[in-house]
C-alpha positions as CSV (number, residue, x, y, z in Angstrom):
1,M,17.1,-3.5,-13.9
2,T,17.2,-6.3,-16.3
3,E,15.6,-6.0,-19.7
4,K,12.9,-8.5,-18.8
5,G,12.1,-6.4,-15.8
6,K,11.1,-3.2,-17.7
7,K,7.8,-1.9,-16.4
8,H,5.9,-1.8,-19.7
9,E,7.4,-5.0,-21.1
10,N,7.0,-7.4,-18.2
11,F,5.0,-5.8,-15.4
12,S,5.0,-8.8,-13.1
13,E,8.8,-9.2,-13.3
14,W,9.3,-5.5,-12.9
15,Y,6.9,-5.2,-9.9
16,N,8.6,-8.1,-8.0
17,Q,12.0,-6.6,-8.7
18,V,11.3,-3.0,-7.5
19,I,9.5,-4.3,-4.4
20,E,12.6,-6.3,-3.5
21,K,15.1,-3.6,-4.4
22,A,13.3,-1.0,-2.3
23,N,13.2,-3.5,0.6
24,L,9.5,-3.0,1.2
25,T,8.8,-6.6,2.1
26,D,10.6,-9.9,2.6
27,K,8.8,-12.8,1.0
28,R,11.2,-15.5,2.4
29,Y,8.9,-16.4,5.2
30,P,8.1,-20.2,4.9
31,V,4.3,-19.7,4.6
32,K,3.2,-18.7,1.1
33,G,1.4,-15.4,0.9
34,M,2.5,-14.4,4.4
35,N,5.3,-12.0,3.9
36,I,7.4,-10.1,6.5
37,W,7.0,-6.3,6.9
38,T,10.5,-4.8,6.7
39,P,11.1,-1.5,8.6
40,Y,10.9,0.6,5.4
41,G,7.8,-1.1,4.2
42,W,6.1,-1.0,7.6
43,K,6.9,2.7,8.0
44,L,5.2,3.3,4.6
45,M,2.1,1.4,5.7
46,S,2.1,3.2,9.1
47,L,2.1,6.6,7.4
48,I,-0.9,5.6,5.3
49,D,-2.5,4.2,8.4
50,A,-1.9,7.5,10.3
51,E,-3.6,9.5,7.5
52,T,-6.5,7.0,7.5
53,R,-6.8,7.4,11.3
54,R,-6.8,11.1,11.0
55,L,-9.5,11.2,8.4
56,I,-11.7,8.5,10.0
57,E,-11.5,9.9,13.5
58,K,-12.3,13.4,12.2
59,A,-15.5,11.6,11.0
60,D,-16.2,10.6,14.7
61,H,-15.1,6.9,14.4
62,Q,-13.4,5.3,17.5
63,E,-10.7,2.7,17.2
64,V,-11.3,-0.8,18.6
65,K,-9.5,-4.2,18.5
66,F,-11.6,-7.4,18.3
67,P,-10.1,-10.9,18.8
68,L,-8.7,-12.8,15.9
69,L,-10.7,-16.0,16.3
70,I,-14.4,-16.3,15.4
71,P,-16.7,-19.2,16.6
72,E,-18.1,-21.2,13.8
73,E,-21.7,-20.7,15.1
74,E,-21.4,-16.9,14.8
75,F,-19.9,-17.1,11.3
76,Q,-22.8,-19.3,10.1
77,K,-25.6,-16.9,11.0
78,E,-25.4,-15.0,7.7
79,A,-25.9,-17.4,4.8
80,D,-24.6,-15.1,2.0
81,H,-21.5,-14.3,4.0
82,I,-20.7,-17.9,4.5
83,K,-21.2,-18.6,0.8
84,G,-18.9,-15.7,-0.1
85,F,-16.0,-16.6,2.3
86,G,-16.6,-20.3,2.9
87,D,-13.7,-21.5,0.7
88,E,-11.3,-18.8,1.9
89,V,-11.3,-19.3,5.7
90,Y,-8.6,-20.9,7.9
91,W,-10.0,-23.2,10.5
92,V,-8.7,-23.9,14.0
93,S,-9.8,-27.2,15.2
94,H,-7.3,-28.2,17.9
95,A,-5.6,-26.6,20.9
96,G,-2.5,-28.8,21.2
97,S,-3.8,-32.4,20.9
98,T,-7.2,-31.4,22.3
99,K,-10.0,-31.1,19.8
100,L,-12.0,-27.9,20.3
101,D,-15.7,-28.2,21.2
102,V,-16.5,-25.3,19.0
103,P,-14.4,-24.9,15.7
104,L,-12.9,-21.5,15.3
105,L,-11.7,-19.6,12.3
106,L,-9.2,-16.8,11.6
107,R,-11.2,-13.7,10.7
108,P,-11.4,-13.1,6.9
109,T,-13.2,-9.9,7.9
110,S,-14.9,-9.0,11.1
111,E,-18.7,-8.7,10.6
112,T,-19.3,-12.0,12.3
113,A,-17.0,-11.2,15.2
114,M,-18.3,-7.8,15.9
115,Y,-22.1,-8.1,15.4
116,P,-22.9,-10.4,18.3
117,I,-21.2,-7.8,20.5
118,F,-23.1,-4.9,18.8
119,D,-26.2,-6.5,20.1
120,L,-24.9,-6.0,23.6
121,W,-23.7,-2.5,23.1
122,I,-26.8,-1.1,21.5
123,R,-30.0,-0.7,23.5
124,S,-31.7,2.5,22.4
125,H,-31.6,5.2,19.7
126,A,-29.4,7.1,22.1
127,D,-26.6,4.6,21.4
128,L,-26.7,5.4,17.7
129,P,-24.9,6.1,15.5
130,L,-22.2,3.6,16.5
131,K,-19.1,4.2,14.5
132,I,-16.0,2.1,15.1
133,Y,-12.9,1.0,13.1
134,Q,-9.9,-1.3,13.5
135,M,-6.6,-2.0,11.8
136,V,-5.8,-5.7,12.0
137,N,-4.6,-8.7,10.1
138,V,-7.2,-10.8,8.2
139,F,-6.6,-14.2,6.7
140,R,-8.0,-15.5,3.4
141,Y,-6.8,-18.7,1.7
142,E,-5.9,-17.2,-1.7
143,T,-5.8,-19.9,-4.3
144,K,-4.4,-17.8,-7.1
145,Q,-0.7,-16.8,-7.4
146,T,0.2,-14.5,-4.6
147,R,1.8,-11.1,-5.2
148,A,3.3,-8.8,-2.5
149,F,0.7,-6.3,-1.3
150,M,-1.8,-7.1,-4.0
151,R,-2.8,-10.7,-3.4
152,M,-1.9,-12.1,0.0
153,R,-3.1,-14.7,2.5
154,E,-2.3,-12.6,5.6
155,I,-3.5,-9.1,4.9
156,H,-3.0,-5.8,6.8
157,F,-6.6,-4.5,6.8
158,F,-8.5,-1.4,7.8
159,E,-12.2,-1.8,8.4
160,A,-14.8,0.6,9.7
161,H,-18.3,-0.5,10.8
162,T,-21.3,1.7,11.6
163,C,-24.8,1.3,12.8
164,H,-27.6,3.8,12.2
165,V,-31.2,4.5,13.0
166,T,-32.4,4.8,9.4
167,K,-31.5,3.9,5.9
168,E,-31.0,7.6,5.1
169,D,-28.4,7.9,7.9
170,A,-26.6,4.9,6.5
171,E,-26.6,6.4,3.0
172,A,-25.1,9.6,4.4
173,Q,-22.3,7.5,5.9
174,I,-21.6,5.9,2.6
175,K,-21.1,9.3,1.1
176,Q,-18.9,10.4,4.0
177,D,-16.7,7.3,3.5
178,L,-16.3,8.1,-0.2
179,E,-15.2,11.7,0.8
180,I,-12.6,10.1,3.1
181,M,-11.4,7.9,0.3
182,D,-11.1,10.9,-2.0
183,S,-8.9,12.7,0.5
184,L,-6.7,9.6,1.1
185,A,-6.4,9.0,-2.7
186,K,-5.1,12.5,-3.2
187,K,-2.4,11.8,-0.6
188,L,-1.5,8.6,-2.5
189,C,-1.7,10.4,-5.9
190,M,-4.1,7.7,-6.9
191,P,-7.2,8.7,-8.8
192,Y,-9.9,5.9,-8.9
193,L,-13.3,5.0,-10.1
194,K,-16.2,4.6,-7.7
195,L,-18.1,1.7,-9.2
196,K,-21.4,0.3,-7.8
197,R,-20.9,-3.4,-8.2
198,T,-23.3,-5.7,-10.0
199,D,-25.5,-7.8,-7.8
200,W,-23.4,-10.9,-8.5
201,D,-20.2,-9.1,-7.6
202,K,-21.2,-7.3,-4.4
203,F,-19.7,-8.1,-1.0
204,P,-21.2,-11.2,0.6
205,G,-24.3,-10.1,2.6
206,A,-24.4,-6.5,1.3
207,H,-27.4,-4.8,-0.2
208,Y,-24.9,-3.0,-2.5
209,S,-21.2,-2.4,-2.7
210,V,-19.1,0.4,-4.1
211,G,-15.6,-0.6,-5.2
212,G,-12.8,1.9,-5.4
213,D,-10.9,0.8,-8.5
214,A,-7.4,2.2,-9.5
215,L,-6.0,1.7,-13.0
216,L,-2.6,0.0,-13.1
217,P,-0.1,0.3,-16.0
218,T,-1.2,-3.1,-17.3
219,G,-4.6,-1.6,-18.3
220,R,-6.3,-3.6,-15.5
221,L,-8.1,-2.3,-12.5
222,L,-7.2,-3.1,-8.9
223,Q,-9.8,-2.6,-6.2
224,I,-8.2,-0.5,-3.4
225,A,-11.3,0.1,-1.3
226,G,-14.7,-1.4,-0.7
227,I,-17.7,0.5,0.8
228,H,-20.9,-1.5,1.6
229,Q,-24.5,-0.8,2.4
230,Y,-26.0,-3.6,4.4
231,L,-29.4,-2.2,5.2
232,T,-30.6,-4.6,7.9
233,N,-29.3,-7.8,6.4
234,F,-26.8,-8.5,9.2
235,S,-28.7,-6.8,12.0
236,E,-31.7,-9.1,11.5
237,A,-29.4,-12.2,11.4
238,Y,-27.6,-11.1,14.6
239,D,-30.6,-9.5,16.3
240,I,-29.0,-6.0,16.6
241,T,-31.9,-3.9,17.5
242,F,-32.6,-0.5,19.3
243,E,-35.5,0.9,21.1
244,G,-37.0,3.8,19.2
245,V,-38.6,6.9,20.6
246,D,-42.0,5.2,20.6
247,G,-40.7,2.1,22.4
248,E,-40.7,-0.2,19.3
249,H,-37.6,-2.4,18.8
250,L,-36.1,-2.0,15.3
251,P,-33.1,-3.4,13.5
252,V,-30.2,-1.1,12.9
253,H,-29.0,-0.1,9.5
254,Q,-25.3,-0.9,8.9
255,T,-22.4,0.0,6.6
256,T,-18.7,-1.0,6.3
257,Y,-15.7,0.5,4.7
258,G,-12.6,-1.6,4.0
259,M,-9.0,-1.0,2.6
260,S,-5.9,-3.0,2.8
261,E,-2.1,-3.1,2.0
262,R,-3.2,-3.1,-1.6
263,L,-2.9,0.6,-1.4
264,I,0.9,0.2,-1.4
265,G,0.8,-2.2,-4.3
266,A,-1.3,0.4,-6.3
267,V,1.2,3.2,-5.5
268,V,4.2,1.2,-6.5
269,A,2.6,0.0,-9.7
270,M,1.2,3.3,-10.8
271,H,4.1,5.6,-10.0
272,G,7.2,3.4,-10.2
273,D,9.6,3.5,-13.2
274,D,12.4,1.3,-14.5
275,N,14.8,2.6,-11.9
276,G,12.6,1.6,-9.0
277,V,9.8,2.8,-6.7
278,V,8.5,6.4,-6.8
279,L,6.7,7.5,-3.7
280,P,4.5,10.6,-3.2
281,P,6.1,13.0,-0.6
282,T,3.1,12.8,1.8
283,I,3.5,9.1,2.5
284,A,7.3,8.5,1.8
285,P,9.1,7.1,4.9
286,I,12.1,9.3,3.9
287,Q,10.9,12.4,2.1
288,V,14.4,13.9,1.7
289,R,17.8,12.2,1.5
290,I,21.0,14.4,1.8
291,I,23.9,12.9,-0.2
292,P,27.3,14.4,0.6
293,I,29.5,14.1,-2.6
294,L,32.6,12.9,-0.8
295,Y,35.9,11.6,-2.1
296,G,37.9,11.1,1.1
297,E,37.3,12.8,4.4
298,N,35.8,16.3,4.5
299,Q,34.5,17.2,7.9
300,E,33.4,20.7,6.8
301,L,31.2,19.2,4.1
302,M,29.6,16.8,6.6
303,D,29.0,19.6,9.1
304,Y,27.2,21.5,6.3
305,C,25.0,18.4,5.6
306,D,24.2,18.2,9.3
307,K,23.2,21.9,9.3
308,I,20.8,21.3,6.4
309,K,19.3,18.3,8.1
310,N,18.8,20.2,11.4
311,R,16.9,22.9,9.6
312,L,14.4,20.3,8.2
313,S,13.0,19.2,11.6
314,D,9.5,19.0,10.2
315,T,10.6,16.7,7.4
316,R,11.4,13.0,7.3
317,V,15.0,13.4,6.3
318,D,18.3,11.4,6.5
319,I,21.9,11.7,5.4
320,D,23.5,8.9,3.4
321,D,26.9,9.2,5.1
322,R,28.2,5.7,4.3
323,E,31.9,6.0,3.7
324,D,32.4,2.8,1.6
325,I,29.8,3.7,-1.0
326,R,30.5,6.0,-4.0
327,P,28.0,8.9,-4.7
328,G,26.7,7.3,-7.8
329,S,25.7,4.2,-5.9
330,K,24.0,6.4,-3.3
331,F,22.0,8.1,-6.0
332,F,20.9,4.7,-7.3
333,D,19.9,3.5,-3.8
334,S,17.8,6.7,-3.3
335,E,16.1,6.1,-6.6
336,E,15.3,2.4,-5.8
337,K,13.7,3.4,-2.5
338,G,11.5,6.1,-4.2
339,I,12.8,8.9,-2.0
340,P,11.0,12.0,-3.4
341,I,13.7,14.6,-3.1
342,R,17.5,14.2,-3.1
343,I,19.7,17.0,-1.9
344,D,23.2,16.8,-3.4
345,V,25.9,18.5,-1.5
346,G,29.4,18.8,-2.9
347,N,32.3,21.3,-2.6
348,R,30.6,23.8,-4.9
349,E,27.5,23.8,-2.8
350,L,29.6,24.2,0.3
351,E,31.6,27.1,-1.1
352,N,28.5,29.0,-2.4
353,K,26.3,28.1,0.6
354,E,23.7,26.5,-1.7
355,L,22.4,23.0,-2.4
356,T,21.0,21.0,-5.3
357,L,17.5,19.5,-5.1
358,V,16.7,16.5,-7.4
359,R,13.1,15.3,-7.9
360,R,12.7,11.5,-8.0
361,D,9.8,11.4,-10.4
362,T,11.2,13.6,-13.2
363,G,14.9,13.8,-12.4
364,D,14.7,17.6,-12.6
365,K,17.5,19.5,-10.7
366,T,17.3,22.8,-9.0
367,T,20.1,24.7,-7.2
368,I,19.0,27.1,-4.5
369,P,20.7,29.2,-1.8
370,L,20.7,27.7,1.7
371,S,18.6,30.6,2.9
372,E,15.6,29.5,0.8
373,L,15.8,25.8,1.8
374,E,12.5,25.3,3.8
375,T,10.3,27.3,1.4
376,A,11.8,25.9,-1.8
377,L,11.7,22.3,-0.5
378,Q,8.0,22.6,0.5
379,E,7.1,24.1,-2.8
380,L,8.9,21.4,-4.7
381,M,7.2,18.6,-2.7
382,N,3.8,20.2,-3.2
383,K,4.5,20.5,-6.9
384,M,5.6,16.9,-7.1
385,Q,2.5,15.8,-5.3
386,D,0.2,17.7,-7.6
387,E,1.9,16.6,-10.8
388,M,2.0,12.9,-9.8
389,Y,-1.7,13.0,-9.1
390,Q,-2.5,14.8,-12.4
391,R,-0.4,12.4,-14.5
392,A,-2.2,9.4,-12.9
393,K,-5.5,11.1,-13.5
394,E,-4.8,11.7,-17.2
395,F,-3.6,8.1,-17.5
396,L,-6.9,6.9,-16.0
397,H,-9.2,9.0,-18.3
398,K,-7.3,8.4,-21.5
399,N,-7.7,4.6,-20.9
400,I,-11.5,4.8,-20.7
401,V,-12.8,4.0,-24.2
402,E,-16.3,3.4,-25.7
403,P,-16.4,0.5,-28.1
404,E,-18.9,0.6,-31.0
405,D,-19.2,-3.2,-31.0
406,I,-18.4,-6.1,-28.7
407,S,-15.7,-7.1,-31.3
408,D,-13.8,-3.9,-30.5
409,I,-13.0,-5.1,-27.0
410,K,-9.5,-6.5,-27.5
411,E,-7.0,-4.3,-25.7
412,E,-6.3,-4.0,-22.0
413,K,-8.5,-0.9,-21.4
414,I,-11.5,0.2,-19.3
415,Y,-14.5,0.0,-21.6
416,R,-17.5,2.2,-21.0
417,I,-20.5,0.3,-22.4
418,G,-24.2,0.4,-22.6
419,W,-26.0,-2.2,-20.4
420,C,-29.6,-2.9,-19.9
421,G,-29.0,-4.0,-16.3
422,T,-30.1,-7.6,-16.6
423,L,-28.1,-10.6,-15.3
424,R,-28.5,-12.4,-18.7
425,C,-26.8,-9.6,-20.6
426,G,-24.2,-9.0,-17.9
427,E,-23.2,-12.6,-18.0
428,G,-23.2,-12.6,-21.8
429,I,-20.9,-9.6,-21.9
430,E,-18.5,-11.1,-19.3
431,E,-18.3,-14.5,-21.0
432,S,-17.8,-13.2,-24.5
433,T,-15.2,-10.6,-23.6
434,D,-13.5,-12.6,-20.8
435,R,-13.6,-9.4,-18.6
436,N,-15.4,-8.3,-15.5
437,L,-18.5,-6.1,-15.6
438,L,-17.6,-4.0,-12.6
439,G,-20.7,-1.9,-12.4
440,T,-21.9,1.7,-12.8
441,L,-20.5,5.0,-11.4
442,Y,-21.8,5.5,-7.9
443,E,-22.5,9.2,-8.6
444,G,-24.4,8.4,-11.8
445,E,-23.8,9.9,-15.2
446,E,-25.7,10.8,-18.3
447,F,-25.7,8.1,-21.0
448,K,-27.8,7.3,-24.1
449,G,-27.0,4.2,-26.1
450,K,-27.7,0.5,-26.5
451,C,-27.0,-2.5,-24.4
452,L,-23.8,-4.1,-25.8
453,W,-25.4,-7.5,-25.6
454,C,-29.1,-7.3,-26.4
455,D,-29.0,-4.0,-28.3
456,K,-31.9,-2.5,-26.4
457,E,-31.9,1.3,-25.7
458,T,-30.5,2.1,-22.3
459,D,-29.5,5.1,-20.2
460,T,-27.1,3.0,-18.1
461,A,-23.3,3.1,-18.7
462,A,-21.3,0.2,-17.1
463,Y,-17.6,-0.3,-16.9
464,L,-15.9,-3.4,-18.2
465,C,-12.3,-4.3,-17.5
466,N,-9.9,-7.0,-16.5
467,T,-8.8,-7.0,-12.9
468,H,-5.8,-7.9,-10.9
């Protein structure tokens, strides 16, 4: 790693370098912001997707796949949605040399693709709740500088959509979505803030939005999830109604829950170090790498490595048996890829029927007898998982500060401030600090203080921070 690529000295340079060295993506595709998923990067994303599927299907959602193209007329039915995404969509106007009768767009998200069909699927209260999800690519014309996984134009995207009889049912769904996010965040070792967005920063067309915001080493927040309460805003526009028990036709109440490949960006940024990526064991494409310490041929040592691998049938494990690479280079390669546990096997280990476990996050080494392999390895991965999460949690909380005055807002931190809740004061705070007022904790919290802008007494604490 070059000096300018040190994580805490030049985050952007460091981030680009570790992504490239780990071979998580290839950015050489000739369309800016549309990168290639490499096998290693796609395996990482697929493991996160698998855990997401497990959690969302446990909550009774069913997977669907909707078409990529959306007719302009359907997109235009929800005015706030158009306003929110209008400048970001990619339009398709021709098929070959033939101009299309109806312009189409590549989905930036799928509300306007799904909701005309929901109108056909839902007839009575017996059809509710409707709970579906899909994992697809979405397209948004990002005008800022693109960055792998964090800010792309073609985005791997998870989106869940639900329809309910009542507002109360929809609110219960929001809480369930946040529980799912909590479980996934633990797997990623990624604590986050659940912030109910300000009215001017909510998702286009939503009644309210909750952002899942993770703190990166830069002191800035990155939104890794969005959960939205629509009430009947979309169902009224798309005429999605159901027949109630008394025969009356009523609009459904809707919610959505979205996440993207930003999850990978957050994991890399939060846990990586100057030697490369550091991946939590639960989502690592390779959880364990066995490295034979060879100098010349040694079939007995290789057989011993095979024996170790065969005993780890429930673990994602490989052997770095490249003959033309020295052990030190193999260690370095394992570090760059973020492989959680390295097993070093040399002549001493072979002789004593033991092996040496090396943690990627701390570098700690432990030598154990072969007989204890499965138990010791699982305990070590569990410990690594817990400690990575706790370190990230401590980092998050120690970077939340309460300024006494607006002039105290200088560093890259999360600022917990008093806010009276008005647009005027919110805009004043954002403009004077050049930061985003990201909202209030979804769960609520006790607070007594004064609005940072107008100095009025308030019981509302809001969170102010720069964002990626």
